[in-house]
MIDORO-35375 format. One record per atom (N, C-alpha, C, O): chain; atom name; x, y, z. Coordinates in pm, 1 decimal, decimal comma. Atoms other than C-alpha are relative to their C-alpha. Last residue first. Layout:
% residues N
[A; CA; [X; Y; Z]];
...
***
This chain:
% residues 144
[A; N; [41,3; -111,5; -85,9]];
[A; CA; [1032,0; -134,3; 1082,7]];
[A; C; [-73,4; -47,8; 121,8]];
[A; O; [-115,0; 33,3; 204,5]];
[A; N; [-116,7; -70,7; -52,4]];
[A; CA; [1237,8; -402,0; 906,3]];
[A; C; [-39,3; 112,3; 95,4]];
[A; O; [43,9; 159,0; 173,1]];
[A; N; [-47,8; 70,6; -119,5]];
[A; CA; [935,2; -630,4; 866,0]];
[A; C; [119,1; 69,6; 62,5]];
[A; O; [151,2; 44,0; 178,5]];
[A; N; [105,7; -0,1; -101,5]];
[A; CA; [761,0; -386,4; 630,8]];
[A; C; [48,0; -67,4; 127,2]];
[A; O; [13,6; -22,8; 236,7]];
[A; N; [0,1; -129,9; -66,4]];
[A; CA; [1083,5; -319,7; 438,0]];
[A; C; [-107,1; 7,7; 107,7]];
[A; O; [-90,9; 80,7; 205,5]];
[A; N; [-125,4; -19,8; -74,3]];
[A; CA; [1128,9; -689,1; 364,7]];
[A; C; [0,8; 133,6; 73,6]];
[A; O; [42,5; 140,7; 189,2]];
[A; N; [6,1; 82,1; -121,5]];
[A; CA; [764,9; -737,8; 267,6]];
[A; C; [123,6; 22,1; 86,6]];
[A; O; [113,8; 32,7; 208,9]];
[A; N; [101,6; -60,9; -87,2]];
[A; CA; [780,9; -445,9; 23,0]];
[A; C; [-9,7; -77,1; 131,4]];
[A; O; [-16,9; -16,9; 238,6]];
[A; N; [-57,9; -120,9; -58,8]];
[A; CA; [1108,0; -579,9; -121,3]];
[A; C; [-97,8; 69,2; 94,7]];
[A; O; [-58,0; 118,4; 200,3]];
[A; N; [-109,0; 40,5; -89,3]];
[A; CA; [960,3; -925,8; -172,7]];
[A; C; [62,0; 120,7; 69,0]];
[A; O; [84,2; 118,8; 190,1]];
[A; N; [63,0; 53,1; -121,4]];
[A; CA; [638,7; -779,9; -318,8]];
[A; C; [105,9; -41,9; 102,3]];
[A; O; [90,0; -16,3; 221,7]];
[A; N; [58,5; -114,2; -69,6]];
[A; CA; [841,6; -570,6; -567,1]];
[A; C; [-66,3; -45,1; 130,7]];
[A; O; [-50,5; 20,3; 233,8]];
[A; N; [-109,9; -70,7; -64,5]];
[A; CA; [1046,8; -877,6; -656,9]];
[A; C; [-52,2; 121,2; 77,5]];
[A; O; [-6,2; 148,4; 188,4]];
[A; N; [-52,9; 86,5; -106,7]];
[A; CA; [733,2; -1083,9; -726,7]];
[A; C; [111,2; 72,6; 76,4]];
[A; O; [112,3; 71,1; 199,5]];
[A; N; [95,5; 1,1; -111,2]];
[A; CA; [564,3; -800,1; -919,1]];
[A; C; [50,8; -85,3; 116,3]];
[A; O; [31,1; -49,7; 232,5]];
[A; N; [9,2; -134,3; -57,6]];
[A; CA; [868,8; -741,1; -1140,2]];
[A; C; [-90,8; -0,2; 122,9]];
[A; O; [-53,2; 51,7; 228,1]];
[A; N; [-123,5; -21,4; -76,4]];
[A; CA; [923,3; -1114,8; -1195,1]];
[A; C; [-5,2; 136,2; 69,3]];
[A; O; [27,2; 146,6; 187,6]];
[A; N; [3,8; 87,3; -119,0]];
[A; CA; [559,9; -1167,0; -1298,2]];
[A; C; [122,7; 21,8; 88,3]];
[A; O; [110,9; 30,2; 210,5]];
[A; N; [105,1; -50,9; -88,0]];
[A; CA; [566,0; -864,4; -1533,5]];
[A; C; [-5,2; -81,9; 129,1]];
[A; O; [-11,7; -25,6; 238,3]];
[A; N; [-53,3; -120,1; -66,0]];
[A; CA; [897,5; -971,1; -1684,9]];
[A; C; [-100,3; 55,4; 100,4]];
[A; O; [-62,7; 97,0; 210,0]];
[A; N; [-105,2; 44,6; -92,7]];
[A; CA; [756,1; -1317,8; -1757,0]];
[A; C; [58,8; 117,9; 75,6]];
[A; O; [77,4; 110,1; 197,0]];
[A; N; [60,7; 63,6; -117,6]];
[A; CA; [436,5; -1174,4; -1906,7]];
[A; C; [104,1; -42,8; 102,3]];
[A; O; [83,7; -24,7; 222,3]];
[A; N; [21,4; 143,3; 21,4]];
[A; CA; [627,6; -944,0; -2144,1]];
[A; C; [-47,8; -65,5; 131,1]];
[A; O; [-8,9; -23,0; 239,9]];
[A; N; [-110,8; 85,4; -44,1]];
[A; CA; [575,8; -582,6; -2044,3]];
[A; C; [-28,4; -144,8; -37,3]];
[A; O; [-142,8; -189,5; -28,6]];
[A; N; [-103,1; 6,3; 103,5]];
[A; CA; [335,0; -375,4; -2255,0]];
[A; C; [120,6; -85,7; 39,9]];
[A; O; [204,0; -118,2; -44,5]];
[A; N; [40,2; 82,6; 114,7]];
[A; CA; [39,8; -454,7; -2029,7]];
[A; C; [108,9; -14,2; -105,4]];
[A; O; [116,3; -117,5; -171,9]];
[A; N; [-98,2; 106,9; 18,7]];
[A; CA; [206,8; -321,0; -1713,5]];
[A; C; [-22,9; -82,1; -126,6]];
[A; O; [54,4; -173,4; -155,6]];
[A; N; [-134,0; -56,1; -7,4]];
[A; CA; [22,6; 14,1; -1707,0]];
[A; C; [106,0; -105,4; -34,8]];
[A; O; [203,9; -75,3; -103,1]];
[A; N; [-21,5; -80,1; 120,6]];
[A; CA; [-301,5; -145,9; -1827,1]];
[A; C; [140,9; 58,1; -3,0]];
[A; O; [204,5; 61,6; -108,4]];
[A; N; [-13,1; 93,0; 113,1]];
[A; CA; [-279,6; -414,4; -1559,5]];
[A; C; [25,8; 76,5; -129,5]];
[A; O; [107,1; 34,6; -211,9]];
[A; N; [-135,1; 56,7; -3,7]];
[A; CA; [-216,0; -142,2; -1300,5]];
[A; C; [22,8; -96,9; -116,5]];
[A; O; [129,3; -96,4; -178,1]];
[A; N; [-88,4; -107,7; 42,5]];
[A; CA; [-535,0; 41,7; -1403,3]];
[A; C; [146,1; -48,7; -1,4]];
[A; O; [222,1; -15,2; -92,2]];
[A; N; [21,3; -10,7; 144,7]];
[A; CA; [-724,7; -284,2; -1372,2]];
[A; C; [90,7; 108,6; -57,8]];
[A; O; [149,6; 90,8; -164,4]];
[A; N; [-72,9; 110,5; 63,5]];
[A; CA; [-569,6; -336,3; -1028,7]];
[A; C; [-17,7; 1,9; -151,7]];
[A; O; [74,9; -32,7; -225,0]];
[A; N; [-142,3; -33,9; -4,4]];
[A; CA; [-690,5; 8,9; -925,2]];
[A; C; [81,5; -110,1; -66,8]];
[A; O; [174,4; -81,2; -142,4]];
[A; N; [-23,4; -106,5; 97,4]];
[A; CA; [-1044,6; -69,4; -1041,2]];
[A; C; [147,5; 41,8; -3,7]];
[A; O; [201,2; 71,2; -110,5]];
[A; N; [19,2; 56,3; 134,2]];
[A; CA; [-1049,7; -403,4; -858,0]];
[A; C; [30,7; 105,9; -105,9]];
[A; O; [98,3; 77,0; -204,7]];
[A; N; [-121,4; 74,8; 32,8]];
[A; CA; [-905,5; -237,2; -546,9]];
[A; C; [-8,6; -62,9; -139,3]];
[A; O; [91,2; -68,0; -211,1]];
[A; N; [-108,5; -94,9; 23,8]];
[A; CA; [-1182,9; 20,2; -543,3]];
[A; C; [127,4; -74,0; -40,1]];
[A; O; [197,8; -32,7; -132,2]];
[A; N; [28,1; -71,7; 125,2]];
[A; CA; [-1451,1; -245,9; -585,3]];
[A; C; [113,1; 96,5; -34,3]];
[A; O; [157,3; 103,0; -149,0]];
[A; N; [-17,7; 91,3; 113,8]];
[A; CA; [-1296,2; -473,5; -321,0]];
[A; C; [-25,1; 69,1; -133,5]];
[A; O; [46,4; 44,4; -230,6]];
[A; N; [-142,7; 27,2; 15,9]];
[A; CA; [-1258,4; -190,4; -67,8]];
[A; C; [24,9; -87,4; -123,4]];
[A; O; [115,5; -60,1; -202,2]];
[A; N; [-60,7; -121,1; 56,2]];
[A; CA; [-1618,3; -82,0; -125,2]];
[A; C; [149,2; -20,9; -23,8]];
[A; O; [201,7; 17,0; -128,5]];
[A; N; [45,4; -14,7; 138,2]];
[A; CA; [-1747,9; -436,7; -72,0]];
[A; C; [65,2; 120,7; -66,9]];
[A; O; [111,6; 111,3; -180,5]];
[A; N; [-66,3; 103,5; 78,9]];
[A; CA; [-1540,7; -488,5; 242,3]];
[A; C; [-35,1; 14,6; -147,1]];
[A; O; [52,3; 5,6; -233,2]];
[A; N; [-141,0; -36,3; 8,3]];
[A; CA; [-1658,3; -158,5; 385,0]];
[A; C; [79,0; -99,2; -83,8]];
[A; O; [163,3; -60,5; -164,7]];
[A; N; [-9,9; -111,9; 94,9]];
[A; CA; [-2021,3; -238,9; 303,8]];
[A; C; [144,3; 43,3; -19,0]];
[A; O; [185,3; 75,7; -130,4]];
[A; N; [20,5; 56,8; 133,8]];
[A; CA; [-1986,3; -579,3; 475,0]];
[A; C; [9,5; 109,9; -106,1]];
[A; O; [65,4; 87,6; -213,5]];
[A; N; [137,8; 45,9; 16,7]];
[A; CA; [-1844,4; -398,6; 776,4]];
[A; C; [-9,5; -64,0; -138,6]];
[A; O; [85,2; -57,7; -216,9]];
[A; N; [78,0; -41,5; 115,6]];
[A; CA; [-1471,9; -383,3; 832,7]];
[A; C; [-143,0; -48,1; 12,1]];
[A; O; [-169,2; -154,8; 67,6]];
[A; N; [18,6; 102,1; 102,9]];
[A; CA; [-1326,4; -421,6; 1177,3]];
[A; C; [-83,6; 58,2; -112,2]];
[A; O; [-159,1; 153,8; -94,3]];
[A; N; [55,1; -48,0; 126,6]];
[A; CA; [-1179,4; -198,8; 1442,8]];
[A; C; [-15,3; -117,7; -94,1]];
[A; O; [72,7; -203,3; -104,2]];
[A; N; [-24,9; 98,1; 104,7]];
[A; CA; [-1114,0; -272,8; 1808,3]];
[A; C; [-72,2; 47,6; -125,4]];
[A; O; [-181,9; 102,9; -118,0]];
[A; N; [102,5; 28,2; 99,8]];
[A; CA; [-1100,4; 27,6; 2039,2]];
[A; C; [48,0; -107,5; -96,0]];
[A; O; [162,2; -104,1; -141,8]];
[A; N; [-47,5; 27,3; 135,5]];
[A; CA; [-882,6; 23,0; 2349,3]];
[A; C; [-118,3; -26,9; -91,2]];
[A; O; [-210,5; -100,0; -55,0]];
[A; N; [-66,7; -123,7; 44,3]];
[A; CA; [-966,2; 181,6; 2686,9]];
[A; C; [41,4; -10,1; -145,8]];
[A; O; [77,8; 90,2; -207,2]];
[A; N; [98,6; -92,5; 53,5]];
[A; CA; [-1221,1; -99,4; 2740,7]];
[A; C; [60,0; 134,9; -39,8]];
[A; O; [-9,6; 218,4; -97,6]];
[A; N; [-54,8; -129,1; -41,4]];
[A; CA; [-941,2; -351,2; 2782,7]];
[A; C; [-86,0; 108,9; -62,2]];
[A; O; [-64,7; 146,3; -177,6]];
[A; N; [-110,4; 24,1; -92,5]];
[A; CA; [-1036,1; -720,6; 2758,5]];
[A; C; [60,6; 129,9; 53,4]];
[A; O; [125,4; 129,4; 158,0]];
[A; N; [50,5; 54,0; -126,4]];
[A; CA; [-1378,4; -649,6; 2607,9]];
[A; C; [109,9; -22,1; 103,7]];
[A; O; [83,9; -16,5; 223,9]];
[A; N; [-54,9; 134,0; -19,8]];
[A; CA; [-1209,1; -427,3; 2347,0]];
[A; C; [-53,3; -52,7; 133,5]];
[A; O; [-34,7; 12,5; 236,2]];
[A; N; [-96,5; 19,0; -108,6]];
[A; CA; [-1434,6; -126,5; 2290,7]];
[A; C; [42,5; -146,6; 9,8]];
[A; O; [-38,7; -237,6; -6,3]];
[A; N; [64,1; 44,1; -123,4]];
[A; CA; [-1598,9; -120,3; 1948,7]];
[A; C; [104,8; -14,4; 108,8]];
[A; O; [219,0; -50,1; 80,1]];
[A; N; [-96,6; -14,5; -109,4]];
[A; CA; [-1512,4; 54,8; 1629,1]];
[A; C; [-74,6; -33,1; 127,4]];
[A; O; [-175,7; 28,5; 161,1]];
[A; N; [54,7; -5,3; -135,5]];
[A; CA; [-1708,2; -64,1; 1324,9]];
[A; C; [115,7; 16,4; 96,0]];
[A; O; [218,8; -49,3; 81,6]];
[A; N; [-71,2; 70,8; -105,8]];
[A; CA; [-1602,1; 11,5; 970,1]];
[A; C; [-81,9; 7,9; 127,7]];
[A; O; [-170,0; 92,7; 141,9]];
[A; N; [-98,4; 84,8; 66,5]];
[A; CA; [-1771,1; 109,9; 643,8]];
[A; C; [87,0; -78,3; 97,7]];
[A; O; [143,1; -182,2; 62,7]];
[A; N; [36,4; 140,2; -16,3]];
[A; CA; [-2092,8; 248,0; 797,0]];
[A; C; [97,0; -97,1; -65,0]];
[A; O; [60,0; -210,4; -95,9]];
[A; N; [52,8; 49,7; 127,5]];
[A; CA; [-2037,8; 597,3; 658,9]];
[A; C; [-35,5; -148,2; 5,6]];
[A; O; [-77,7; -206,1; -94,5]];
[A; N; [125,7; -72,5; 24,2]];
[A; CA; [-1997,6; 745,1; 1008,4]];
[A; C; [-67,2; -46,3; -128,6]];
[A; O; [-188,9; -35,3; -143,2]];
[A; N; [102,7; 50,1; -91,2]];
[A; CA; [-1740,3; 473,3; 1080,2]];
[A; C; [-134,2; 69,1; -25,6]];
[A; O; [-238,7; 3,9; -25,3]];
[A; N; [36,8; 135,1; 44,6]];
[A; CA; [-1535,5; 555,6; 770,4]];
[A; C; [-109,3; -58,7; 88,5]];
[A; O; [-199,0; -127,2; 39,3]];
[A; N; [73,4; -8,3; 126,3]];
[A; CA; [-1540,8; 925,8; 859,4]];
[A; C; [-47,1; -137,6; -45,6]];
[A; O; [-163,7; -154,5; -81,4]];
[A; N; [130,3; -62,6; -29,2]];
[A; CA; [-1442,1; 871,7; 1223,7]];
[A; C; [-86,3; 4,1; -126,3]];
[A; O; [-204,7; -29,5; -122,8]];
[A; N; [84,3; 103,1; -62,5]];
[A; CA; [-1168,3; 629,4; 1113,3]];
[A; C; [-138,2; 55,5; 32,1]];
[A; O; [-238,8; -12,9; 12,7]];
[A; N; [30,7; 94,2; 107,6]];
[A; CA; [-1025,1; 893,2; 877,9]];
[A; C; [-91,9; -108,8; 55,0]];
[A; O; [-190,9; -145,0; -8,6]];
[A; N; [107,6; -57,3; 82,8]];
[A; CA; [-1049,8; 1155,1; 1155,0]];
[A; C; [-40,3; -91,7; -115,5]];
[A; O; [-156,7; -93,5; -155,3]];
[A; N; [125,4; -12,9; -75,6]];
[A; CA; [-858,1; 918,2; 1388,5]];
[A; C; [-110,1; 65,5; -83,1]];
[A; O; [-221,2; 12,6; -86,8]];
[A; N; [107,3; 80,3; 58,3]];
[A; CA; [-597,7; 823,3; 1125,0]];
[A; C; [-132,7; 14,0; 73,2]];
[A; O; [-234,0; -37,1; 25,5]];
[A; N; [37,5; -44,6; 134,9]];
[A; CA; [-358,2; 1108,9; 1201,2]];
[A; C; [-118,7; -78,1; -56,0]];
[A; O; [-197,5; -23,6; -133,3]];
[A; N; [91,1; -114,5; -12,9]];
[A; CA; [-352,9; 1041,3; 1576,5]];
[A; C; [-48,8; 47,7; -136,1]];
[A; O; [-156,8; 105,6; -147,4]];
[A; N; [130,6; 43,1; -50,4]];
[A; CA; [-216,1; 690,6; 1518,6]];
[A; C; [-96,5; 116,5; 19,6]];
[A; O; [-217,8; 97,2; 11,4]];
[A; N; [5,7; -45,3; -137,9]];
[A; CA; [60,6; 825,3; 1295,1]];
[A; C; [-138,8; -31,4; 53,0]];
[A; O; [-238,6; -2,1; -12,9]];
[A; N; [61,2; -131,6; -20,8]];
[A; CA; [48,9; 617,1; 982,1]];
[A; C; [11,6; 35,5; 147,3]];
[A; O; [15,3; -52,5; 233,3]];
[A; N; [-105,7; -100,2; -14,6]];
[A; CA; [263,5; 328,4; 867,5]];
[A; C; [-56,0; 142,0; 7,8]];
[A; O; [-11,4; 233,0; -62,1]];
[A; N; [6,4; -81,5; 122,6]];
[A; CA; [-26,6; 112,8; 747,7]];
[A; C; [99,5; 115,7; 3,6]];
[A; O; [98,8; 202,6; -83,6]];
[A; N; [3,8; 86,2; 118,3]];
[A; CA; [47,9; -163,7; 999,6]];
[A; C; [-0,9; 80,4; -129,5]];
[A; O; [58,8; 38,7; -228,8]];
[A; N; [-134,4; 54,6; 22,7]];
[A; CA; [149,9; 84,8; 1271,0]];
[A; C; [3,6; -82,0; -128,8]];
[A; O; [99,3; -71,7; -205,6]];
[A; N; [-86,6; -111,9; 39,2]];
[A; CA; [-176,7; 276,9; 1240,2]];
[A; C; [140,8; -50,4; -29,4]];
[A; O; [201,7; -9,2; -128,1]];
[A; N; [34,9; -35,1; 137,5]];
[A; CA; [-372,3; -50,7; 1247,0]];
[A; C; [90,5; 112,2; -49,9]];
[A; O; [142,7; 105,4; -161,2]];
[A; N; [-55,1; 105,3; 86,2]];
[A; CA; [-190,8; -166,8; 1560,0]];
[A; C; [-29,3; 30,1; -146,7]];
[A; O; [55,5; 6,5; -232,7]];
[A; N; [-146,4; -11,7; 1,1]];
[A; CA; [-259,8; 165,2; 1734,9]];
[A; C; [62,3; -103,5; -92,5]];
[A; O; [154,4; -71,3; -167,5]];
[A; N; [-35,9; -118,1; 78,4]];
[A; CA; [-628,5; 168,3; 1636,5]];
[A; C; [151,3; 11,4; -10,5]];
[A; O; [203,6; 43,5; -117,1]];
[A; N; [10,3; -119,3; -82,9]];
[A; CA; [-663,3; -187,7; 1764,2]];
[A; C; [38,1; 117,6; -88,3]];
[A; O; [102,8; 99,2; -191,4]];
[A; N; [-124,8; -66,3; -37,5]];
[A; CA; [-721,8; -437,7; 1491,6]];
[A; C; [-30,2; 101,2; 109,0]];
[A; O; [-142,3; 151,2; 119,0]];
[A; N; [9,8; -94,9; -111,1]];
[A; CA; [-997,6; -687,7; 1407,6]];
[A; C; [139,3; 52,0; 33,5]];
[A; O; [233,8; -25,6; 47,1]];
[A; N; [130,1; -66,7; -7,5]];
[A; CA; [-1062,8; -877,9; 1083,7]];
[A; C; [-10,9; 103,7; 111,0]];
[A; O; [-97,0; 191,5; 104,6]];
[A; N; [66,1; 51,0; -118,8]];
[A; CA; [-696,5; -950,0; 1020,0]];
[A; C; [-133,0; 73,5; 15,3]];
[A; O; [-139,8; 193,6; -10,9]];
[A; N; [-75,9; 113,0; -53,2]];
[A; CA; [-517,1; -915,6; 689,0]];
[A; C; [-68,3; -64,6; 120,8]];
[A; O; [-78,9; -186,9; 128,8]];
[A; N; [17,3; 122,1; 77,6]];
[A; CA; [-777,5; -699,2; 515,7]];
[A; C; [65,7; -120,8; 65,0]];
[A; O; [8,3; -229,7; 64,8]];
[A; N; [90,7; 88,7; -73,2]];
[A; CA; [-805,0; -426,2; 778,6]];
[A; C; [-22,3; -131,7; -73,5]];
[A; O; [-100,5; -215,2; -28,2]];
[A; N; [-65,6; 44,6; -123,3]];
[A; CA; [-499,5; -253,0; 640,4]];
[A; C; [-85,4; -93,1; 82,3]];
[A; O; [-33,5; -172,2; 161,1]];
[A; N; [-94,7; 106,1; 35,6]];
[A; CA; [-661,8; -236,4; 297,0]];
[A; C; [67,5; -57,5; 123,8]];
[A; O; [92,6; -177,8; 131,3]];
[A; N; [79,0; 115,0; 45,2]];
[A; CA; [-958,2; -42,3; 439,0]];
[A; C; [90,2; -116,4; -39,4]];
[A; O; [58,8; -231,5; -9,2]];
[A; N; [65,5; 59,9; -116,8]];
[A; CA; [-720,3; 183,5; 631,8]];
[A; C; [-79,5; -123,2; -41,4]];
[A; O; [-69,1; -228,3; 22,0]];
[A; N; [-104,1; 70,7; -75,4]];
[A; CA; [-505,4; 241,7; 323,3]];
[A; C; [-58,3; -66,8; 125,0]];
[A; O; [-20,4; -178,8; 159,4]];
[A; N; [-26,7; 124,6; 72,8]];
[A; CA; [-819,1; 327,5; 125,7]];
[A; C; [106,1; -81,9; 72,8]];
[A; O; [93,9; -203,8; 83,9]];
[A; N; [116,3; 86,6; -25,4]];
[A; CA; [-916,2; 584,5; 387,7]];
[A; C; [19,2; -134,9; -68,2]];
[A; O; [-12,2; -239,2; -10,8]];
[A; N; [-9,8; 52,3; -137,0]];
[A; CA; [-563,5; 726,3; 374,9]];
[A; C; [-117,7; -90,9; 32,7]];
[A; O; [-100,2; -193,2; 98,9]];
[A; N; [-106,6; 100,9; -3,5]];
[A; CA; [-574,9; 756,6; -6,8]];
[A; C; [12,0; -60,4; 139,6]];
[A; O; [30,7; -181,4; 152,7]];
[A; N; [-130,9; -63,9; 5,1]];
[A; CA; [-909,0; 933,3; 14,5]];
[A; C; [103,7; -111,3; 0,8]];
[A; O; [70,8; -227,6; 24,4]];
[A; N; [-107,5; 29,7; -94,7]];
[A; CA; [-1224,4; 746,0; -71,5]];
[A; C; [118,1; 93,8; -19,6]];
[A; O; [147,7; 137,5; -130,8]];
[A; N; [22,5; -77,8; -121,3]];
[A; CA; [-1559,1; 831,9; -231,1]];
[A; C; [105,3; -24,2; 106,8]];
[A; O; [76,5; -14,0; 226,0]];
[A; N; [56,1; 89,9; -101,1]];
[A; CA; [-1535,8; 550,3; -487,7]];
[A; C; [-23,4; 72,3; 133,1]];
[A; O; [-61,4; 9,7; 232,1]];
[A; N; [124,9; 54,1; 56,2]];
[A; CA; [-1487,4; 792,8; -775,6]];
[A; C; [-69,4; -93,3; 98,7]];
[A; O; [-191,2; -110,4; 93,9]];
[A; N; [102,0; -105,0; -11,4]];
[A; CA; [-1233,2; 969,4; -553,0]];
[A; C; [-133,9; -46,7; -56,9]];
[A; O; [-239,6; -14,5; -2,5]];
[A; N; [49,7; 1,2; -137,8]];
[A; CA; [-1038,1; 643,0; -525,6]];
[A; C; [-110,0; 104,1; 19,9]];
[A; O; [-209,0; 77,6; 88,0]];
[A; N; [72,3; 127,4; -17,2]];
[A; CA; [-1007,3; 614,2; -902,3]];
[A; C; [-60,8; -4,8; 139,4]];
[A; O; [-177,7; -39,5; 156,0]];
[A; N; [133,4; -12,5; 60,4]];
[A; CA; [-918,5; 984,4; -927,4]];
[A; C; [-82,2; -128,0; 11,8]];
[A; O; [-204,5; -122,1; 24,3]];
[A; N; [85,6; -98,7; -67,4]];
[A; CA; [-637,8; 938,1; -667,2]];
[A; C; [-137,4; 15,7; -65,8]];
[A; O; [-237,7; 11,6; 5,5]];
[A; N; [101,6; 64,7; -83,7]];
[A; CA; [-495,6; 618,6; -815,3]];
[A; C; [-100,1; 99,4; 57,9]];
[A; O; [-215,9; 64,6; 81,3]];
[A; N; [92,8; 73,9; 86,9]];
[A; CA; [-313,1; 789,6; -1103,7]];
[A; C; [-111,6; -65,5; 81,1]];
[A; O; [-223,9; -79,1; 32,5]];
[A; N; [78,7; -98,0; 75,9]];
[A; CA; [-154,7; 1046,5; -870,5]];
[A; C; [-103,0; -68,7; -89,5]];
[A; O; [-214,3; -18,9; -106,6]];
[A; N; [91,7; -63,4; -95,4]];
[A; CA; [-46,4; 767,3; -636,2]];
[A; C; [-88,9; 100,9; -71,5]];
[A; O; [-209,6; 105,5; -47,9]];
[A; N; [103,4; 99,2; -30,0]];
[A; CA; [101,8; 573,5; -928,8]];
[A; C; [-103,7; 57,1; 96,9]];
[A; O; [-223,7; 35,0; 80,7]];
[A; N; [85,2; 13,0; 119,1]];
[A; CA; [288,3; 882,2; -1050,0]];
[A; C; [-112,6; -99,8; 25,0]];
[A; O; [-226,2; -76,1; -16,2]];
[A; N; [81,8; -121,5; 11,3]];
[A; CA; [418,4; 955,4; -700,1]];
[A; C; [-95,7; -8,8; -118,2]];
[A; O; [-212,2; 29,7; -108,1]];
[A; N; [100,2; 1,8; -107,5]];
[A; CA; [535,1; 597,4; -656,8]];
[A; C; [-92,0; 120,6; -6,5]];
[A; O; [-213,2; 108,1; 11,4]];
[A; N; [99,1; 100,8; 35,7]];
[A; CA; [708,4; 604,8; -996,4]];
[A; C; [-110,4; -6,0; 104,8]];
[A; O; [-228,4; -11,0; 70,3]];
[A; N; [87,7; -55,2; 104,4]];
[A; CA; [878,8; 933,2; -909,1]];
[A; C; [-107,4; -99,9; -44,6]];
[A; O; [-221,0; -61,2; -72,0]];
[A; N; [77,9; -112,4; -53,7]];
[A; CA; [997,8; 779,5; -578,4]];
[A; C; [-86,7; 63,8; -109,1]];
[A; O; [-206,3; 82,1; -86,9]];
[A; N; [125,2; 39,5; -64,1]];
[A; CA; [1097,2; 445,0; -731,1]];
[A; C; [-84,2; 117,2; 49,1]];
[A; O; [-207,0; 111,8; 41,3]];
[A; N; [94,9; 60,9; 93,7]];
[A; CA; [1358,5; 550,7; -986,5]];
[A; C; [-136,1; -22,4; 65,8]];
[A; O; [-239,8; -0,2; 3,2]];
[A; N; [18,1; -93,2; 112,4]];
[A; CA; [1556,8; 800,6; -781,1]];
[A; C; [-96,0; -55,9; -103,5]];
[A; O; [-162,4; 19,4; -174,8]];
[A; N; [95,0; -103,7; -41,4]];
[A; CA; [1501,1; 580,3; -477,0]];
[A; C; [-28,2; 98,0; -112,9]];
[A; O; [-140,5; 146,1; -127,9]];
[A; N; [135,6; 55,0; -12,6]];
[A; CA; [1665,4; 287,1; -654,0]];
[A; C; [-102,1; 107,3; 36,9]];
[A; O; [-209,0; 115,1; -23,6]];
[A; N; [21,3; 70,4; -126,7]];
[A; CA; [1969,2; 490,2; -756,6]];
[A; C; [-144,7; -46,6; 7,4]];
[A; O; [-232,4; 7,7; -59,8]];
[A; N; [39,0; -82,9; -114,9]];
[A; CA; [1986,5; 585,7; -1124,0]];
[A; C; [-10,1; -87,0; 125,9]];
[A; O; [-30,3; -208,1; 117,1]];
[A; N; [145,4; -8,0; -13,0]];
[A; CA; [2175,3; 354,1; -1357,6]];
[A; C; [-31,8; 94,5; 114,8]];
[A; O; [53,6; 117,5; 200,4]];
[A; N; [49,9; -121,1; -63,2]];
[A; CA; [2530,7; 321,4; -1483,8]];
[A; C; [-152,6; -1,5; -1,6]];
[A; O; [-215,1; -26,0; -104,8]];
[A; N; [43,9; -105,3; 93,2]];
[A; CA; [2615,6; -37,1; -1569,1]];
[A; C; [-56,1; 119,9; 77,2]];
[A; O; [-116,4; 104,7; 183,4]];
[A; N; [145,5; 2,7; 21,4]];
[A; CA; [2790,8; -223,8; -1286,5]];
[A; C; [-38,0; 110,9; -97,8]];
[A; O; [15,8; 221,3; -90,8]];
[A; N; [82,4; -99,3; -71,0]];
[A; CA; [3164,7; -245,1; -1326,9]];
[A; C; [-147,4; -13,6; -36,9]];
[A; O; [-184,8; -55,1; -146,6]];
[A; N; [72,3; -79,3; 97,4]];
[A; CA; [3327,1; -571,6; -1444,4]];
[A; C; [-91,0; 98,8; 73,6]];
[A; O; [-172,0; 56,4; 156,1]];
***
């Protein structure tokens, strides 16, 4: 039996990703963040200390591209960059308490916006959608 006609995954996901990014931008702006700054704050969630290169790889950014973002976050007291005691050529980065607080507030507001977007889906569909999306995101993260 042939598969029902549907758009390719990218044809469905790319416009959705753009729409979600566009919807998040004003939320982040209210918190004084750019999308890249938010990605940095989220990237520092998994481990408290990263090198700049490891952080750039984790958030899929060019390591030179995030330097101005890191400079801004550091000047605002949201992150600390300190030389690695084992290799002083390398900077270690960690969130400050203010950085953690700002990240949590911004993420709370974005999650509320997501809840509103998904509110019309039955609870079971919503859980399955989020679980499958997380599975695919994890799979693509480990593939690179």
